[in-house]
Structure formats: structure tokens, C-alpha cells
N, C-alpha and C positions, 0 to 999 in steps of 0.2 A: 504493499499500499504505500504510495505517495504521501509525504510530509506538507509538500507545498505544491499548492494546484493554481493553474491560472487559467482564469475562464477562457483565454483563445487558444488553448491547447485542447480543451475537451469540444470533442465533434458534437454536432448537434442533429437531432434528428426529428424528424414530422412524426409525430403520432396522431394526431386526428385533425379535422378542419380547425385552424387558427390556435394549434397547440405544438409546441415544440419541446424537446425533453434533452438536458444534459446530466447525465450520471457523471457527477463531478469526481467522485472515488467511493470506493468499499473496501470491506473485508467482510467474512461470514458471518461477523455479528452486527454490522451497521453500514448503513449506505446513505449518502447526501445527493441529493436530485434537484437541480433547477428547472422548473417547468415555466415556459413563458406562453400567456394567453392572449389573443385578441377579443375584443368585446364581442361577446355573444357566444364565445366558445364554451363546449360543455364538457366537462369532465365526468361521463357516464356514470350512473351508480353502480359499484361494484363492492365486492369485498374480499380480504385476503387474510392470511393467517399472520401477517405482519402487525406489529404495532407501529404507528406513524404517528409522528409531531410534524406539524407544517407550521411554517412562518410565513407571513404574506409580505413579501418585501415590496411590492407595489401594486395598486389599483384596489379595487372592489369585488367582492366574491358573494354570491348567496350559497352557502356551504350548508348541506344537508349531511346530518350524521345521525344514524338510525331513526330517521322520521321527524328530526328536529332541526329545523330550518333557521340560520340565522345569518344576517348581512355583516360580513366581518370585512375590514379595509387595512391598507398598509399598516403595520405596527402591531397588529392584532395575530393570533396564531389559535391553533386548533390540535386536539388530540383525538385519535382515534384507536379503539381498542380492536385487538385480534377479532377479525370476523364479523365485524359490525358493517352493515351497508351504508355506503357513502358516495358523495358526488358534490361537484362545484359547477355553478354557471358562473364565468366571468361577467359582471355589470360593466367593468370600466377596465382597459388594457392592463394586464397585470402580470406579476410573477410570484410563483410559489417555491419555497424553498422547502421540499421534503425530507426528512429523515425517515429511515425504515430500520427495524431491528426484528428479527434479523435481515441481511441484505436480500433483495428482490431478484432472484435467479433470472425470472423471466424478463427483465431490463436488462441483461447481457447477452450481448450477441454472441453465438458459438462460431 
């Protein structure tokens, strides 16, 4: 695992309309991911075994966690326990900083 990561060195992948993802770094226990959203882009509802903590770097999002919706903005954060259905709608161009434990193997290209 790298100890110093430059944003310009990390590949960007398009994951859905209006969404790009950068897997900044990871090991088996932890992963850091930067996700950029255009206004009206949707992070579809899904669930996974990983615990997730997300910091909103920029923008405004309607975040749904386990059926509870709340509008959050830059500087706010949210926590998603394992196996809880969640998703987000971007209300203003934004950036999410996701952390996962353990790492998301499905985000790594083989």
C-alpha cells in the first residue's frame, strides 16, 4: 500500500451516468475512494457487507440509508452499517469521499 497518493496519479473510471470513481488506495482492511457526481446523477440503492463512512467534500446530496432520507451538504458525513440498503441522489455537482472496511474487491480490476 502506498503512503503518499497524488490525485493526478490515480486512474478515473466512469461508473454510471454523471459518476466517476477513483480508488485512491487500499489494503485488505481498508479502502479510500473518491466519487465525483454531476447534478442529478444517482448512486443506485444497493447493500454490501462492508462498513462505509462517507464524507461530503463538495455539493449537496439526498442520502437514503435504510429508508431514512436526509439532505446533506459539503462538510457533512454519513455512516452505513453492513448490509443496509442505501443510495444517493446528487442535487448539486459534488464529490464524495468513501471509506470501506474491509476493502471492496469488486472495485478492483483484475
